[in-house]
N, C-alpha and C positions, 0 to 999 in steps of 0.2 A: 588439373582435374577435367574430365570430359564434360561436354555440354549435354544437358538432359532436357528433353522436351516435356511439356506440361503433363502428358499422360504417363510419363515415367517418373513422376515425382510424388512422394508422400511427405506431408508435413505433419509430424506427430509430437504432441506435447506430453511429457511424463508428469503426472500429478500424483500427490499422495502425502500422507502425514510424514513429518520429519523422522528420518531413520528407518523408513520402510524398505529402502533398497533401490531407489531410483538411479543413483549414480553407479552403483555396482551392476545394475541391469545394463546400463549403457556400455560398461566395460566388457560384459559378457557378449553383447551384440557386436561390438567392435572386434572382439577377438574371434568370434565365429565367422565374421565377414572377411577376415584376413587383413583388416586395417592395422591390427596390432599383433605382435608375436607373443605377447604375454598378457595375463590378466592383472590389471592394476588393482590396488586395494585402497579404499578410503583411509584405512588405518595406517597405510604405508605412505600416504600422501603423494601417490604417483598415478592418480587417475587422469583421464583426458579432460573430463569436464570440470573437476574441482582443481583448477590450476592456480587460482589466486592464493597468495600467501596466507590471507586470513582463513580461507577455507581449509588449507592444508593444516594450519595450526589448530583450528577448532574442530576439524573432522566432520564438518557438515557444509552443505551448499549454501552460498550466500547470493550468488549471481545465477541468472539463467545462462546456460551455454548451449551453443548449437554444434551438434556432431552429425555431419553428413555420413551416413553408412550406405555403402553400395552393396546391394543385394541382387545378384544376377544382373539384370539390365535396368534395375530401378534404383533411384537415389532416394533414401529415406532421411529426411532432415529431422533428426531427433532434437527436441528442445527439452533439456534437463533443467527442471526448476527446483528452487529451494522448497522444503516442506515446512519450515518454521514460519510462523504467522508474521513475524517481524519483517519478513521479506516478501510480503504478499504483492507488492508492486511489481516485482520481477515476474510473478506468476501471471498477472494481468497482461504484462507485455508479451509474454510467450504465447498465451492463449489467443491474443489478437492476431497472431501470425500463423496459428495452427489450423489444420483442416480436420483433425481428429485427435483423440486423446487416449492414452493408456493410463488407467488409474492403478497405481501399484499399491498392493496391500501385503503386509507381512503375515504369512501363515501362522506365525507364533503370536503376534500382537493382535491380529484380527482387525475388525472394523474400528477405526479411530476417528476422532473429531476431524482430522485432516482428510480422511477418506470421504466423509460426508460433504466437507467444503469443496473437495475436488468434484464430486458429483454435481453439487449445486452450480459451480462455475461452468461445467459442461452444459447443464440445462440452460443457463443464461445465454451462452454463446451458441446453443443448438449444435454442439459437437457430437458426432458419432464417437463411440468409445468402446474400449475393451478393458477388462480387469485382468491384471496379471498378479498372481499370488506367488510371492517370493518366500525364501527361507524353508523350502520344502525338504531340505536336507537336515533340518532340525527336528528332533524327535517329537517335541511338543506341538509342532505345526499341525494345524487342522484345516485342510482344504474344504472338507465337508462343512465345517462350522462357518467358514467364510461364505460359502455359497448359500447356506441356509439364512445367514444374517442378511446377506444382500437381497435375497428373495423376500425376506420379511420387510425390508425397507423399500424395495423398488419393484416388487411384484414379478409378474411373469416375463418381463423383458429380460431377466437374468437367465442366460443359457450356458450351462457348464459344457465346455468342449472336451475336457479331459478329466481323468481320474488318476491319482498317484498310485504307483505300485511300490510297496515297501517290503523289504526283506531284512530281518534282523536289525530293525531300526534304520536301515539304509534306504535312501530314495534311489531306486534302481530302474524305474521305467514309468510308463503311463499307459492308460487305456484311452483310445480315441472313441468318444461317446457317439460321434456321428457314424463311424465305420464299425463300431463295436469290436474293434481289434486292439490287441496290445502290442507295445514296442518296449524293448529294453535298450539301455545304453551300453555300448561296448567301450573298451578301454581307450580306443582312438577317437571317441567323441561321436561316432556315428550311431545308428539305431539298427536293431534287428528284430524281426517278427518274434512274437511270443504268445503263449497262451494266456487268456484272461484268467487271473487267479480266482479260485472259488469264492474267497472272502470279498472280492470286488463285485461279484455278480449282482448282489442285492443293490449296492450303491449304483452300479451301472444302470440297473433298471430304473432307479429313482431319477438319476441324471438324464437318461434317455427320455423319460417321460417329461421332465422339465424342458428339455430341448424341443421335443415334439409339440408341447403346449405353446412354446414361444413361436415356433414356426406356424402353428395352427392359427394363432392370434393375428397373423399378418394379412389374411384374406378370408372372405366369407366362404369361398369355395373350399379352402383348406380346413376351415373350421367345421363345415358340414362333413367333409371326408373323415376328419379326426373323430367326430362324434359317432360316425357310422362304423368306426373301428378299422378304417382303411389304413394301410401303411403308406408312408411317402417314400418314393425312391430316393437314392443318394443324390442324384442330379437335381431332383426337385428341391430337396432340402438345401443343397448348396446354392441353387439359384435364389431361393427365398432368403437365405442368409446374406447373399451378396447385396440384395436390394435393401433388406431390412436392417442390416448392420450399418450400412451407409446412411440410412435416414434416422438412425438412432432408436429404432423400435425394438431391436434385439441387441443385447449387450453380452458378447461372449466372455466366458471366464476361462483363462488359461493359467498354467502354473509352471514353476521351475525353481531351480537353485541357481542363484547368480554366481556364487563362489566356485561352483563346479561347472559352470556354463552348460547347464542342463535345462532344456525347455525353451531356450531362446530361439533355437532353430525354427521350431513350429511357430513361435511368435512372429519371427521375421517373415516366414511364408504367409502367415495369416494377415499380417499388415498389408502386404502387397496384394493379397487375394481379396480382402474384405473391406479395408479402409479406403476411402475415396481419394482419387487424385484431385488436384485443384480444379481440373476441368469439369468435375462433377458437382463443384460447389459454386454458389453465387457470391457476387461481390459488387457492391454499388457505391458510387460517390456522387458528388454534385459537381456539375460543370459550372465553374465560377463565372463564365461569361454569359451563359444562357440561363443559369439557375435551374436547369433541368437535371433530372436523375440520369447519371451515367452508369450504365450496366457494363462494368469492366469484365466481370465473370471469367477472369484469368484467360482471356482470348488473346492469343499471340498476334492475331491479325489487326488488333485495334491499336490506336496510338499509345505510346509508352506511358505508363504511370506506375508509381510505387509508393509504398507506405513505410515510414521509418518507425520500426517498433521498438528499437532499443539503441542506446548509445554506449560505447565503451571509451572511457578517457583514461589512458594509462601513461604515466611519465616515461615508460620504457618503450611501449609499442605505438604510442600516439593515439589519435582519435579515429574510431571507426563507427560509422552509422550502419546499423543492421537493418536491411530492408527486405520486404516481400514485394516481388514484382506482381502488380495486379492486372496489368495488361501490356501487350506488346513484347518486344525483346530488347533488353538493354545491351548495349555494346560498348566496348572501350572508347573512351573520349566522347561519349554522348554529352550533350548539354541539356540539363534538366532545369525546370523552372519551379521555384518554391513560391506559391501564391501567398502563403501566410506571411512571408518576409519580403515579397516582391523582389526577389533576386534570382539570378540564374547561377547554377552551379555546374562547373565543368567536372565531370565525375572521374576523369582519368582512368586508372586501372579498375577492373572489377575483381573482387575477391570472394572466396568462400572461406568462412572461418571454420577451423576444426578445433574446438576449444579456444585457445588463444593463438593458434597458428594460422596465419593467412596463407591461402593458396590462390594464385592468379587463375582467372578463367577468361575466355574470350568473350563470352556472352552469357546472359541469364535470361531464360525464357519465362514467360508468364507463369506465376505460381511458385517459382523458385525463391529460395532465401539466400541472400548474399550480403556482402559488406562493401561500403564505399569509404575511402580513406579521406580524412582531412577536409570534410565539407565545412565551409567557413560559417555559414549562417544557419544551417539546418539542425533542428533539434528533434528529440524523440516525440513521436505522434504527429510530426509534419508529413505533408504529402508532397511528392515530386511528380512532375508530368512535363508535357511540352507546353511552350508558351501559347501555341496556337489552340491547345486543348487543355486549359488549366483545370485540373481535377482536385477536389478536396474530399478526403475520406474521413469518416467519423473517428475522432480520437478515442483511444482506449480510455476507459474510466479508471482512474487511479484511486486507491484507498487514501482517505484524508488522514494525515498524521495528527494525533491528539496528545501524544506524550511529548513533554518538553522539559528541557533542563537548561539551566544557565551555564554558560561556559566562559572561561577566561584563559588567556595565554599564560603558560607557565613562565615563559621568558619574555621580558619587556622588549618591545620593538618587533615582535613577531605578528602583530595585528594584521598588517598588510598581507603577509605571506598566508596567514590563516584564511583571510577573506578570499584570496585568489584560489587556494586549494579547495575551500568549501564550494566555490563557484563551479569548479570542475566536478566535484562530487555531486552537486545538485543537477548538473547536466546529465550525469549518468543515472542518478536516482531521483525520480520525480516524487518520491514520498519523503524526501528529506528537505527541510526548510531551514533557512538561516534568517532570523528575524532580529532586527535592531530595535530594542524597546527602549527608546531614548528617554521616555517619561520616567521610567524606573532605573535608568542608568545601567541597563544590562543587555547582554546579547544572548539570544535564545536559540537552541537547536531543537527543531521538532522532528520526530520520527514515529515509527509505528510501534515502538516499544523500547524498553530499557536496553535490551540486547542490540537492537538496531543502532542506538546511539553509542554503545560501547564499541561496536565494530567501526563506526565512523572515527571515533577517537583513535583506535588502533590503526586505521588506514592512514590517517593524518600523520601518525608517527612513522609508520613503516614506509609509506610511499613518498611522503613529502617532508619527512624529518622535522615535524612540527609537533609540539606537545601542548594539549589543552587540558584543563581541569573542568570536570562537570560538577555542579552543585545545585542545591534546591533553589528554584527561582523565587524572586521576591514577588509578593502579591500586590496588585495595584489597589491599595486602599484609597478611600476619599475621606475628607473631613467636611462636616457641616454643622449647623446649629439647630436647636429645637425651640429656643425662646427668643425674646426681643431684648435688646440691651440699648442703653442710651449713654454714650460716653463723650468726653471732650479731651482734646489733647492739644497742648500748646508747645510748639517747638521754638525755642528761643536760644540763640547762640550769639555771643559777643566776643569778637577776637580782633579788635583794632580795625579801623575803617568800617566797611559795611558789615553789619551783623546778619543773622538769619532770623526770620520771624514768620511763623505760620501757625494759625490757631483755628481748629475745626471743632464743631459740635456735630455728632452724627448718631444715627440710629442704625442698628443692625438687626435683621430678622430673617426667618426662613422665607425664601422666595417661592418655594413649592415646585421649583423646576430644577431637577437634579441633572438635567442635560447640559446646563450652562453653569459656569463658575459663579458669576455674580450678575446682579442688575444694579445699575447706578442711577440715582436720581438726586435732584437738588430742589429745595423749596426755600432757599435763602431770600429774605426780604430786606429791603432797605440798604442793600449794598454792603452788608456786613462783611461778606467775602466777595471781592470784585469777580465779575464773570470770567475774566481772563485767567483766573486761577482754577476754575472748575475742571478743565482738562487735566491739570496737574494732580488734583485730588483723585480724579478717576484713575490716573496713571498709577498713583500710589496703591490704590485698591487692586489694580490689575497685577501689580508686582507682588502684593502680599498674598494673593490667592494661590500663587504658584507653589508655595510651600507653606502649609498652614501652621498655626502656632501650637497645635496639639501634638503632632508627630511628624511634621515636615512633609505631609502628603498634600496633593492638590486639593483645593477647597471647591465645593460645589453647592449651589442652592442658597446663596446668601444675597439678600437685598440690602444695599447700603444707601442711606439717605443723608445728604448734607443739608442741615437746616439752619446752621448759624455758625459764627466764628468771629474772628477779627483779623485786621491786617495792619501793617506798619507801612507808611508811605515810602520809606527809604529801605528798610531792612527786608521787607517781604519779597519772596521770589518763588518761581515755580518749584524749585528744588525743596524749599522750606515747606511748602504746602503738600508736596508729594510725601515728604518724610513724615509730616504730621498725620496725614491720612493713613499712611502705612502703620504708624504706631497706634493710632486710634483703632484701626481694624484689629490689631493684635489684642488690644485691651478689651474691645467690644466683643470680639469672637469668644474669648475665654470667659466672659461674663454671661454669654447667652446659651449656656448649657451645651457645650460642644460635644460631638460624638464622632466616632469613626464608622465609616460605611465600608462594607466588604462587597466584592463582586459576587453575584449569584449567577450560576449557569443553568440553563435548561438542559437536563440530561436525558438521553434516550438509551436504554439498555435492552438489547434483544437477547433473550436466553431461552433454552428449552424449558417447557413447563415445570419440570421437576426441580429446577433451581430457584424458582421465583421467591420462595420463603427465605432462602439464604441471602439473596440479593436485597430484599426489602429490609432484612435485619441489618445488613451491612450499611445500607443507605441511611438508616436511622442513626447508626453510630457516627456517621459522617455529617450529622445535623441536617440531613436531607429531608424534604417533604415530598412524599409520594403523591402525585396528582392523579394518576390513573394507570390502567393496564389495558392493552388492546391485544387480542389474539392475532398472530400473523402466521403465514404459511409454514408448514413443516413442524407442527406441534410446538410452536414457540410463542412467547409472550413479549410484547414491547412494554417495558415499564418506563413511565415518564415521571421525572422528579425534578424539583428545584434543589440544587446543592450548592453550598458555598464553594467557590473556586479553589480556595486553599485546601479544602478537604479532599480534592481529587488527586493530589500529588501521589503517585504510585498506584493509582487505581487500575491501570492496565494490567500490572502484574497480579494484583489481588483478584481482579475479575477472572483472569485466566486460571489462577489456582482454584478459585471457587467452582469454576464450571468445566475444568479440564480442557480449557481452550475454546469452549463452545460459545462463550459469551462475546458480544460485540457491543461497542458503545460509541456515541457521538454526543457532542454538546455544542451549544452556542451561548454567548453572553446574553443574559436576560435583563439584569437591572442591578442597582446597588441597594443594599439593605443595611440597617443598623446592626453592627457586630455585637455579639454578647459581651457583657462587661468583662469577663475573664480574658477574652480575646483581645479586647481594647487595652486592658491593663498591660498584658504581655507585650503588645505591639508598642505602646507608648514608652515602656521601659527600654525595649530594644532599640527604639529610635531616638533616645535621648541625645546621643552624640550628633545625629543628623540635625537635630533641633538647635544644638549649640553652633553647628557649622552655618546654619541658616541665619543666625543672628547678625 
């Protein structure tokens, strides 16, 4: 592939709800640019960007892929992202490398939750954007409705560039709102001039007015002229659009049909014309030596630096680190420094990825996106630079995974292989976590949703030939007491030669401190139990609290006091006193009104106003206590509640179905509280076998 300078590069991320047509839009653009000779289809599993076996089987995008499309003399790096919320980490990675966005909306489905989320992420990253309305070949598609809904949500920034022309239910052409001229598609894919249909004239007037209003909003001079009834010239409009689309104050709306490759020609032209090249964007890091801000600004004349926005680890094609060059020009065999890991990496060959196909390039200029193979120590969100000028860039913020399942190997002996494969998957996917919960004897897989975890199970099987089973995780209960007990226990054993003798009298009561398992004290007088056996008594308590006598859960909040006992000058030993203390603890614990404690989490749920009633009702069913509500931006409410951890299993799926995907939640451990009696009874019954094993 040729080398492109910064001004001839556009980095554009495709965003939108799942199934709105992002991947088929890439296919149409690739086809029109001459990159491919046929239009791939998601349903046929032959698209450039959905190349992964999982994506082909499931018919939707799971990973972000980069497709460089050459349009005339410009290289447009298209970042095709997944629309499903379980893969939001991929979206964050792509957006961190983009300079502009195209929000894709299905003309049939209209504005969806994913559309609004796409807009919000553009606002957060201050990305200039366009909206592309797909499915215009479908009879029920309504471009006008999409434009009206966008204007209602986002105001006068929305500027429709085109209007569809339909004849006999067919999408045959479009009206250019700026030029007020019509074009029709010919059989060979080009366009020819046409008359504006009479039925379009009213809509053209409305759209033209919306476009003029958007232009007028861009300066006081234009606003005055607009109110004085003056017309803007085509050149003035285009100039205003160039400036204001690039700064995000105007958002053009275009449209087309992906399956018939109509409308993408004008989209490609407008990407080059209106969306900014990296040289028009700013980019800053921190110089690790001087601690000063380093304005990289995609300047090819500055020292080399790059940001790793994504990693691909594949058993067949190897490991690739996808980078965006933030300054300088990277060349083959450059040596780059990773300050995070304090290591130098020789980058060898430079690649440009086209889906999963690497193509070698001689150099990558500032602002370009490329790939480096087999970097040993570098991970996603790391920065690369020269050792003389070590630069650190802000790491992309990744969604925190809150959905988790317990997993087990289907075949014994696969544990090491599973661990290694998951290590590779977590390198690729920063929203996936593998946690060893040794306390409860389980391994946990954390992700952004049930579908995310299902895909991981499938990837382990298809790529690494390993099978795991997912199941409901165990909840980390605790045991404690509510009253005081006074017990004695004499451990006496005679078996020829030395016997065993240990005798303790102890009290057990609540310590009031649930952070620690136990407190130990002794108030023995007169040497009834010699001092040298006190540590053995405490050791017996320390062992006993690991698995409580109620349901074999760890014990918390117990104060144990040794106040009396007796010993045998020959038969007493540390082991005898340790055993006596352990048995005394068991007896005393069960006599002191024992209870199970369950973990309580502090939950925050953010939902649109109209869902608050449903959410509160659902939280009550989950034994939650709603503590308050706070209004947040965008007509949403934040609901804060304390909820038992065990009641949150499956919450991700339920919240999405209640809110159509618009709800978000997060939680953190708050404290332990006494579980209701029915929960305790169920748990004690279920744990009876564990209790026997602990004997």
